[in-house]
C-alpha positions, 0 to 999 in steps of 0.5 A: 180647451176642447171645441166640439164641432158638429153638424149634419152630413155635408155641412162643412164640419171638416172644413171648420175643423181644418180652419180651427187647426190652422189657428193652432188646434189639434183635431180628432176626426171621429169618423176616422176614430170609428173606422180605426175601431172597426178595423181593430175589432172582431166584428169582421166588417170593413168601416164602410160595411159598419157605416152602412149597417148603422145608418141603414139600421141593419140587423148588425146595428146594435152589435156594432154600436155596443162594440164601438161606442165604448172604444170611441169614447175611451179614445176621445177621453184619452185624446182630451187628456193627453195635451193642454193644446186646444183641440177640436172634436169633429163629430157628426154625432157629438150630441147623439152619443154624449160626446159634448161632455168632453167639450168646453164649447160646441159649434154646430155647422149648418148648411141648406140641405140641397147644398149638403146633398150636392157636396156629399154626392160629389164624394167618390164614395157617396150616393144620394141613397147614402146621403138619405140614409145618413140624414135619416140616421142623424138628429135634425140640424135644428136639434143639433143647432139648439144644443150648440153654443155657436151656430155657423153657416157652412155655406158662408165665410167660415174662416172669419166667423171661426177666427172671431170665435177662436179669439173670443174663446182662447183666453177664457176657457181652460181644460178644467171646464169639460162639459160646459157646452 
């Protein structure tokens, strides 16, 4: 069983993924996968430079996406195939990049924009300008939520909600049903 966890920047995806890891799932953080792909590429950029170019729509955006998206997809496919243990794809761009095809179930973590912005601005590497750029580069929360099978509130009690979902999903989904989001 692979669960895709998505949502906008600062919504609580990492928290939701950590909770699911506590229930026994392995987690693949797509931000880290993409950062590693940048480091291993011949793009000549740091992960931060690549992120800035993509979210701000810089001249290198297309070149970066062409180089990285196939690598990220291949790594996700390999990760999904390597274990029968339940897994979580933590991916802000789950739907934008077609990664839901690897998932048996999808969850969108939603959170009011003011709270998301506050959370992002608390990060040492972020600013309100970066928040606005990332927000503009991603699909709106409503669109992501409309495509997910389950919507959870990132400013609520994630543990109880995810525990209920985990228990409901665990006995019914098998690794053979990829793409049933």
